[in-house]
N, C-alpha and C positions, 0 to 999 in steps of 0.2 A: 200421441204423447211420446211414444218410443222414438219416433223420427225426430221430434224436437230435441230430445235428450242427446241423440246422436249428433245432431247439428251443433249443439252447444259444446259438446265434448270436442268436436273437431276444431271449433273456433278456439277453445282453450289451448289445445295442443299446438295449433298454428301460432297463437300468441306466444307461447312458451319458447317455441323454436326461434321465432323472430327476436324475442327478448334475448335469448342466449347468444344469437349471432350478433346482435347489436352490442351487447355488453363485452364481448370477447373478440379474440382473434385480430388484434391490431396493436400497433405501437401507440403509446401516448407520450406526449411531451411533459417532462417535469416542469416545475416552476422556476427553473434556473439552469445554470447560474445567470443572474440578471446582469444587465449591462450590454455593452457592445458599441457599435458605431452609430452616431447620430449625425446625419448629413445636414439637417436643417430643422429649425424650430420656428414656431409662429404662435401668436396669441390671437384667437378668433372668438370674440365675445367672451363668454365665461369659460371657454375651453382653451387648453394648450395642446398644440399638435406637434408631434415629433416624427420627422421622416427618418426611419431607421434604415441603416445602410444594408447593402448586399441583399436586396430583394425582399425585405421584410415588410415593406409598405409603410403605412402611417399608424402610429399609436396616439391615442387620445386620453387626456386627463381632464376630469371634471372637478377635481379637488386640489387644484393648484400643485400638481406634481406628486402628490402623496401616493397615487397609484395610477397605473396605465392599463389600457386595454387596446388590443389590436382591432382596427376598424375592419369589419367583415364587409367588404364591398367588392366592386368589380376590378380592383387592382389585381392583376395576375401575380402569382408568387414570384415569378422570375423578372417582373418589371420593376426595375430600381426606381425609387422615388428620390430624385436629386435635390428637390427644393419644395418648400411650402411657404405660402405668404398670405396674410390677411390683407385684402385690398377692398376698402369700403365695406359693403355688406356681404361681399363674397370672399371665398377662400380659394386660392389656386394652388395646384400641385403640379410640379414638373416631373415627368417620367421619361423612360426610354421610348415610350410609344407616343408621347405628346403630352398635352395639358389636360388636367381634370379640374372640374369646377364643383364647388360645394356652396349651396346657399343657406345651409343650416349649421354653420360653424363647425364643419368637418364631419358631420354624422353620415351624410350620404353624398355620393359623388357621381358626376356625369362626365364622360369623356367628350372633349371638344374636337371638332373637325378641323381646327386651324391652330396655329401657334407652333413654337419650336419644340424639338425633342431635347431631352436632357436640359431643361431650363435650369439656370443657375442663379439668376438675379432678377429682381423686380424693383421698379420705382414708379412713382406717379407724380404728375404735375397737372393741376387743374382737373380736367375730366379725362385726361389721356394717361393710360397705364403702359409702361414699357416692360418688356420681358426679353432677356438674353438667353440663348441656348446654343447648342452645338451647330445648328444650321442657320444662325443669323439672329438679327435683332427685330423684334415685332412690337406692335402697339395695338391697344384696344381703346375704343371710345365708348364701349357699352358695358363697362365694369367687368370685363374679362370674358364676356360671352362669345365674342368673335375677335379674330386677330388678323392684322395685316402686316406683311413683311416690309421692312424698310430696305430699299435696294441700295441706297447710298449711305451706308453706315459702317462703323468700324468692324462690326461683326462679319461684314462681307469678306474681309481679308485677314481678320485676326480674331481669335476667340475672346469674347467679353466675359469677364468674371464678376464684375461689380457694376452696379448702377446706383445713382443717387440723384436727387432733385434738390436744387437750391433755388427757391423761387421758381422762376420759369426756365431755369437752366438745367439741362440734363447732362450728367457726367457718366462716362463709361470708363472702366478700368480693364486693361488687357495685360496678358503676360506672354505674348507670342515672340516672334523673332525680334531682336533689338531694334530694327528699323521701324517696326510697326507697334511695338508694345508701348505702354504708358497710359496717359489720360487724354481722352477726347471729350469735347463738349459741344452741345447744340443749344442754340437760343431760339430755334424755330420749330420746336416739337419734333426734332429728329429728321427734318428734311435735309439739313446739311450739317457737317461736322468739321470741327477744327481741332488740331492737336493742341493740348494745353498742359505741357509738362516742363515748363521752364523751372529749373532748380530741382527737378525731380531726379536725383542721382541714381535711384533704383527704379526702373520702369516696369518691374514685374508686380503689377497692381492686383491685389486680391480683394479689397473691400473699401468701402467709404463709410463715413459717419458725419453728421451735421450737428453742430451746436451753434445756435443763433445764426450769424452770418458767416461762420467759419465752417470750412469743409476739410476733413481729414482723410488721408489716403493711407491704407495699410499696404505695405509692400514686402517683398522678400528681404528688404534691407532696412526695415524700420517703419516709422510713421512720419508722414509729411503733412504740413498744414498750409492751407491757402486762406488768406484773409481778404483776398481781392477777386473772389469768384473764379479762381483757377488761372488768373493771369500769371501768377508765380507761386512757387512752393518752397518751403524751407523745412529742413529736418527737425523734428521735435522728438528725439529718441533717447534723451538723457535718462539713464537708469533702466532702460529697456534692455535687459541682459540678453534676451533672445530676440533678435530682430527679424526673425522669419514670422511675420504677422499674417495670420490666416483670416481673421475676422475682426470687426470693430462693432461696438454697441454703445449707446448713450442711455444713461439713466439719470435724469436731472442734469446736473453739471458734471457728473462722473462719466469719464470716457474709459471704457474697458477695451483691452486688446487681447485677443486670443492668439497664442503663439504655439510653437512646437514644444514649448516648455511651460505650459500652463497659462495663467491669466495675469495680466499687468493692469494697473489702474493709474490714471492721472486725474487730478481735480483742478489743474491749472492750465488746461488747454495744451497739454503735452510738454510743458516746460520741465516737469519732473515726473518720472514713472516709478512706481513701486510694485514689487511682485505681490499679488493678491490671490494666492492659490492654496491657502491653508485648507486642507481637507481633500484637495484634488491630488491624485497620485503623481509622483515625480515623472517628468518626461511625457506627461499626457498632452497630446495635441488637441487644443481647444479650437474648434473650427466653426462654431455657430453659437449665437446668443439669442435669447428672447427676454424681453422685459415685460413683467406683469405687475403693474403697480409699483410697489417698492421692492419686489422680488426680481431677481435676475437668474435666468437659467443658462447653463453652459453645457454644450454637447461636445463630446470628444469624437475623434475621427478614426477611420480605418485607413492605415497607411502601410504600403509595402508588405502586405501579408500579416500585419499585426492588428489585433482587435483594438477598437476603440475602448475606452475605459468607462463608457456609460455617460449618464446625465447627472449633473450636479446643480444644486440650487443654493443661492445666498440670500438671506433675509436681512443682511446687515451691510449692504453696499460693498460686498466683496471681502469683508474682514475674515469670513470663514465660509466654507462650503460643506454641504452634506450630500451624500448620494441620494438620487431620486429615481431609482431604476425599477421599483416594484412593478412587476408585470411586463417589463421589457426584457425579452430573452433573445439576444442577438450575438451570443458569444460562440467562439470556436473552441471546442473542448479538445485540447491536444492530447490529453491522457486521462485515464480513469484508474482508480484502484479502490478496492473494498477492504475494510477492516471491521469485521463483525457486521453490524447493521449500519455502519458509517460509510458514506460515499465521499470520496475526495476527487475533485475535478480540477485539472490543471488547464489554464487558459493563458493567452498572451498577456492578459491583464492581471494575472495573479492566481492564487489557489483558493478554491471554494470548498465548503464542507456542508453536507446535509446529513442529519441524523434521523430524518423522518421520511425516508424513501423519496426524497426529492421535492417534498411539499414546501420546505423552506430551505434557504441557503444563506451561508455567511461567508464573508471573505476572511481569509487567515493571513494576517500581515505581521504579527508580532515576531520580529527577528527575521522575517522572510521578505517583507516589503511587497511591492507589486511586481516582482520579477516575472518575466515570461517563463512559464513552467513547460518543460519539454517532456518530462517523463516522471513517473511515480513508481514506488515499490514499497512493500511492507515486509518486514522481517521481525518476527517476535513482537515485542512491544514498540518497535520503532517504525516510523513512517519516513521515507526518504523522498525528497523532491529534487530532481535535476533541473537546472535552469539553462536558458540559452546562452547566458554570458557571465553568470556568477557562481558556477560550480554546483556543489551538492549541499543541501540543507537537511537537517535531521530533527525529528520531534519524537518524544516519548510520552506526550500527554495529549494524544489525539489531535495534534496540530495547533494547540493553544499557543505554544512557544516553539521557536525554531533556533537551531544553532548551525552555523556554517561549518562544514567538515571537508576541507579541501587539502589537508596536509598530504603532500606527495603527488598531487595531480599536476600535470604539465599544461593543462588547457582547461578552461572553465566553461567550454561549450559542451554540455552533456547531452548526448543523443540516446543513451540506453542505460538502464539500471536493471540488474537481474540478480535474484536471490537463488543461490544454489547451496542447499544445506545450511551451514552457518556462515557461508562466505557471501560477500556482496561484490558484484562485478559492475563496472562502469565502462560504457563506450563513449569515447571522446572524439569529436570531429577533428581529424588531422593529427591526433595524438594516440590513437589505438585503444588498447584495452588496459584496464587497471583493476586490481583486486584488493579488497579490504577483508581482513579476518577479525576486525575488532569493531564492527558496526560503523564503519566509516571514519573512525578516529584517525586512521592513517591508511594510505594507499600505496600500492607497489605496482610499478609498470610491468606488464606481462605481454610483451610484443615479440617474443622470439618466434620467428617464422611467420608472423602476421605482416604480410607484405603490403597490405592496404591499410592505412591508418585511420580511415573514416568508418569507425565501427558504429552501426546504427541500431543493432538489435542482437539479442542472445536467445538461445533456448538450450535444452539439454534432454538427452534420453538416458538410458541406463548405462551407456558406455562412454558417451562423449558430451562435451560442451561445444556448442556451435556459436559462431560469431558471424553475423551478417554485416556487410559493408556497403558503402555507397560506391557503386560502379566497380567493385572488386570481387564480387561473388561471396561465397560462404567458406569459412575456415572452421576446422574442428580441432579439439584438444582432448587427449585421453588422460592428461595429468593435471586436471583442474586449472588449465590455462597457462601452465609453465611453458609449454611448447605448442605451436600451432602448425597445421598443414592445410593447404588449400584443397577443397573438394573439387570434383569435376563439376563445372558450372555451365549451364546452357547459354548464359549471356553475362554481361557486366553492367546491367542496368541498376538503378538505385533501388536498394532493398529497404523497405520501410519496416517490416514486421516479420517475426518468426514465432513458431509455436511447435509443440510436439504432442502426439498422442501415442503413448507407449514408445515404441522405437521408431515411429514414422515422424519425419521432420517436414515442416511446411515453411515456405518462404514467400512473402508477398512483395511484389515490385510495383513501381509506378510506370508511366509511359506506355501503358497498355500491355505490359508483359505478364500481368496476372499473378496467380498463385501457382507455385510448383511444389512438388512433394518428392521425398526420397525415402525408400524403404530399406536402403543399404548404406546408411550413414553418409550419404552425399556422394557415393560413387556413381550414381546415375539419378536423373531427375525426370519427372513426368508433369505435364501441364494439368492442373486441376480446373482452373477457370481463368479466362482472360480479363482484361480491364485494368483500371488504375486501382491498385490495392493499397490501402492505408493502414489497416489493422486486422489482426487475427485474435480470436478468443476461443478457448477450449472449455467445454462443459462436459465432463465425463468423457465419452468417446465421440463427442460431436464437435465439429469445427465450424465456427461462425466467421464469415469473411466480410469485412467492412470495406466498401469500395466507393467509387464515384456514382454508384447506382444503388445505394442503400446497403442492405444486409442480405447475404446468402448463407445457406446451410449446406455443408458438404456431407454427403452420405458415403462413407468409406467403403461400405460393403458393396454398394452399387456403382461407386466411382462417378457419381453425378452430384450436381448442385441444384438447389432450387431457391428462388427468391422468397424471402420471408419479411418483406418490407411494407406490408399493408399498414396504412396509417401515417406513413411519412408524407410530407408535402409533395404535391404533384409537380415536380420540377424536372427540367431536362437533365440536370445534374444535382444530386443530393449526396454529399460526401460524408461518410462515416469515418472519422479520423481515429477514434479510440473506442474500445469496448472492454467490459468487465462482466463476468458472470458470477452471480451468487448461487445459492442452492436452488432458488426458485425463479430468479429473474435474470434477464440479460439487459445490461445498461449500455447505451450507445452514445458516444460523444460526437456531435455533428459539427460541420462547418457552418457557423453563424446561427444555428438553431438550438444551441444548448444541449442538454442531456435528455435522452429518451429512454423509455423502459418498456419491456414486454415480458409477460410470463413465459418461462421456458416450456411449460406444458402446452402452450399453443403452437410451438414450433417443432418439438421433438416428442417422440414416444417416451413416456416416463420409464425410467429404468426399474426393473424389478428389485425388490429388497435383496441385498446380498446375503449369501449363505453364511452359516457359522463355520469357521475353520476347525479342522481336526488337527490336534497336535501330533507330531511325528517323533521329533527328537529334540532334546535329550529326553530319554524315557522317564516316565513318572517314577518317583521314589528311588531313582538311581543314585549311587554314591561314587566317591573317588573320581569325580569329574574334573577335567583340567581347568585351569584358571582362564584360559582362552578357549572358547568353544563356539559352536554355531547352533542356534535354535532354529528348528524348521517345522513347517506345518503344510497341510495340503492346500491346493488352490481352491478357494471357495467359489461357489457359483455366483456369477454376475459381479464379482468383486473387481474393483479398480485398484484398490490399495488396502493396506492392513495397518492395524494399530496394535503394537506390542508393548506390554508392561511387565517389568521384572521388579520384584520386591523382596525385601528381607522377611516379610511377614505375610501370612495367608490372607489378611484383610487389606493388603496393599496400601498400608499407611506409610510405610518406610520404603518408598519407591527408589530404586537405584537406576532404572532406565525406563524411559517412556519415548517411543518413536511412533508418531501418528501418520507418517507419510512413507510407508514402506511399499515400494512397487513390487518387490519380489516376495517369495514365500519362505525366506530365511533371513536371519540376521546374525552376523558375527559379533560376539561380545568378547571384549578383552579386559584383563585386569580385575577379575573377580578375586575375592578374598579367600584364603585357605580355610578349610573346615567350616564353611558356612552353608546354611540351607537357604536356597532361593526358590521363590514361587513365581510362576509366569503364566500369562494368558494372552490370547490374541482375539481381536475382532476384525471384521472386514468392513470396507466402506465402498460406496459408489455414490452416484448423483442422488439416489433415492434416500441415502442416509447410512447409518451404521447398523451392523448386525449385533445381536447379543454376544457377549464374550464366550469363548470356548470354556471347557472345563479347566480347572486350575491344576497344573502339574507342578511338581517340585523335584529338585535334585540337590545333592550335597557335593561340595567341591572337595578335592583331595586335601588331606592334611599330611605334610611331609614328616617322615620319621626322624627322630634325633639320630645323630651319627657319632662315631668314635667313642663308644662306651668303653671305659677302662676301669679296672679295679686294682686297688693297692691296700696294704695293711699299714695302719698307722701305729705309732709307738705305743699307743694305749691298747694295742691288739684289737682295734676296731677296723672294719672294712670300709674303705672310702671309694665311692663311685664318682666318676666325672664323665661328661659327654659334651657334645657340641649341638647348639641349637640349629635346626634346619627349617624353621618355620617362623612366621611373623604374627601368627594369630592364635597360638595355642592358649588354652586356659591353664594348663599345667601338665605334669607328667605323672604316670603311674609306674611304680617300680615293682618288678616281679623277681622272685628268687626260687631256686630249687636246689635240692641236694640229690636224692636218688629218685624221687617221684616226679610229679608234674610241677611246672611253674605255678606258684601262687602269689597273688598280690601281697606285698608287705607294707606299702606306704604310698602316699600321694604327696607331691610337692607342687608349689605354685609355679606359674610361668616365670621365665627369666632366671630360674634357679638351675644351675648347671652342675650341681654336686649333691651328694647324699652320703651320710655316714650310717652304716648298719651296725648298731651297738648291741644287737641281740644275738649275734652269731656265736656259736660254740665251735670247738675244734672240729673241722670237717672241710670237705671241698664244696665250694658254692659256685652256682652259675646264676648270672644276673642278666636281665634284659629290661628295657623300658619302652614306653610308647607315649606319644602326646595325645591330648584330647581337647575338644571344645564341647559346648553343650549339644553339638549336632553331629560330631564325627570323632573318630579315633584314627590315629595314624597306624601304619605298619610298625612292626617291632624294630628296634635297633639291632645292632649286632649283639651277640652273646659274649659277655665277659666272665671268665672263670678264674677262681683263685682258691688256694688251700690255706686254711687258718690253723696254725699250731700254737702250742704253749699257752693256751687259755685255760684258766682254772675250770675244772670240770664240775664245779658246783652250779646249781641252778641260778639263773639270773634273778636277782632281787632288785627292783627299781629303787631309786632313792627319792622319788617324787610321785605324786598323783599326776596322771596325764591321760587325756583323751586325744586320740589321733584322728586325722581325717580318714573317712572311709575309703576303701578302694575296691573296685574301680569307682570313679566318680566323673561323669555320669555313669549309671549302671542300668542293666536290664537283664533279669529281674533280681539278681543276687549280688549283694555287696558285703564286704567284711569290715567290721568295726573293731579296732584294737584299742586297749587301755592298759594302764599300769596302776598297780596298788603297792605302795611301800609298806603297808601294814594291813593286818586283818581288818576287814570293813564289811558293813552291810551295803550291798551295791544294788542300785535301782537304775535300769537303762530303759528309756521309753522313746517312742517315735511320735511326733506331732505333725499336723499339716500347718500351713501358713496362717490359718485362722485360729490356731491354738487348740484344735481338737485332737484328742489322743487317738492315734491310729493303731499302735501296738505297744505292748510291754515285753521287751526282750529278756529282761533279767530282773529278779526281785528276791535276792538271797545273799547270805554271808559268804565272803570269799577270803582265802588266805592271800598273803602278799605274793606278788608275781606279775608276769605279763599274761594278758588274756586276749583272745580273739573270739568274736561271736558273729555269725552270719545272719543277715536279714534278708528274707525272701519277700519281695514286693509284688509277686505275681497277681495278687488280688486287689491292688489299688491302682488308680490311674496315674499317668505321667504328671510330673510337677515337681515343685521344690518342697522339700520336707526338712524337719529339724529333728536331731536326736540329742537327748540330754542324759547325762550321767550324774548320779548323786551317790557319793561314798563318804560317809562321815561328814566332816565339815567341807569336803571338796564337791563342787558342782562345776560343770562345764557344758557348753552347748555348741553344736556345729550344724551346718547345712549340707544337704546332699541333693542331687538331681536324679530323679527317675525319668529315663527317656525311653519310651517304648516305640 
């Protein structure tokens, strides 16, 4: 029994290990962006088949194009499927390795031992099927199972692009040299051929279509019609705005033409054409059609490095089209950027967005159209999209709407966008670098010293901004791009991407020159990895390298790289064009395979939680601090950056500064207000997250003393004081006076009051000084003003009114003086209350003779706060506030 338990336990552990290995440690393809190039379409029984370009094989739809799935068969990933056709009960696919045959409507396939490579066209007459490919024209008499090459055929000396059958006549269309291109026909099952292009003014033939006894030829110069079995041709292209015709298709009496600018339709045998591309992006090259009942499907092509724009279906004879790409992922993702949990992917066919980690994607076109997107950037609430030919677009609503922001740009071919602080930098092909300080609203050229105008990338460290160029090396700027100097560069190859980790700079090149790095701001460079490098991405202290061989991870401490591409297709070349890292995942944009993702934890050792910073300066509870100062803290363990918050209150509700991307352990702050108390705290960050905040420290800024205090005697024998304001933030001034003993406060005046009359003085010599105050600070004393008063009646001062004066000092700690006047004998009551109306103290409750009185209040036993003092004398009452600040 014990042995049985041991065996079962081992099996459970083995299963768990296998499950863990199976579920983890590989890249997975997201479900988009959908679309791409469609080379050929066919309807086979209940299924629709799409040959997807650039090595993706064949996709199958069993629900009339609503969804597609890739056929998992013997098609190698790198074997391009150039055509697919339903011929009788069989379906044929042309590839770079030859022909494949399916007898179950495209579900399963078998490679044939005969037939052409890269087959492009099929046609049949009677029991004979014809197929044209790169290596000639072939025919089959057994429904495509075996093929025989025709030795005396147009394909022997010129490539055949199109085949058609009209009765027993076989037509071929070619686009080779002028003397060989055009239309050929055979009336004897391909045993002999004759040229048949009389009237065909453009002999670059791409396609045929047959309606009744009429045959149409699509060419690079429009559509031509023959009504006499090819004996002569006439142009029927009126209304065909784009005459570069790539394909033709017939649905009933409707003839559709696919061109380099969408779909055109004629219902009168080509006499008149109208554009019928509503719903298909502008400038989409439609190169293949398939008709399924009343529905027609249109596939767009891959041309000169530009993605096709996917597959579209019309259910109303071409009046409108809708995308039908669900499940087809054949896009080249040129750029990626993350904003929170949102993923934005730029392609040659437009910009796509996913808000659910790549499970679903939407194309963003409002204000942006289907521009080819070259680069993306995020700054605050804004997303920026740089395009190949239409400049920069901006969105502040997660890509829902876009606005073009090109004011000041000299070129609309955008190769780089880079956010540095609050500034946005743009690299323009052949026009250099530009900078915007207002989120792209306007741009200024910054090319002083930038001798190569082809700026392709940017990065920055703590000292410099770096600009990478095409074939011109790397430049650096220490003044935010105003001036540039060339770094020492090892070569002048095309530079695709730049990145930085701390002060170390990385640059990725194409043409096999790999990734280089510099630890001395570009004064010298060292090779990191060879190969064709298209993208670099940083996660913490880790550098990911996207190349023609997938993704590698660079270990800076060891100086080595390792491949982390498990899960990518097994291709001789698999190019990663763009990358972006979130907190937990790395996203990779590929050439023709959409967006992939992989958890960072599978590739790198998780970073430890960062330590809590200890504050160093400005010291806690310090006062008289300058208005421009530097806050500093220690370097926390495992920290990559720091988050500083400065506030006017200890709860950090009134924040005056928040900086979450500090690479250094100090921050210079300018323009603080005088006499204010500030609170500050710091946390650290790294790839693992944020630390708790440090303890909260506070400091008070200096309050400048009033200047130029002077004293004079007025005609009424009163002493008048004047001074100059030296601060912008005081709450008021406290006036002190002395005769022979110490200075004592005599009164308080409000801010912006620059004079005071002392009406209580008797004949004597007086000395005055004043200082400013706020609720948090007091200034130094002003200069002392002295004056002698003579000729004043020596009788005691008797006020002519009841009056309660503001206490002084105010704020105070813990003693303050309250002064009041009585013009007549009165019963006086003086009490202190808190702000809730509760009595705190009774200072006076007795009868007093007329005169001036002062009484001190000692608040050592009560907490800081705002309090009220109230006087009652006969019919006179008055109330004032004061501040106790401990």
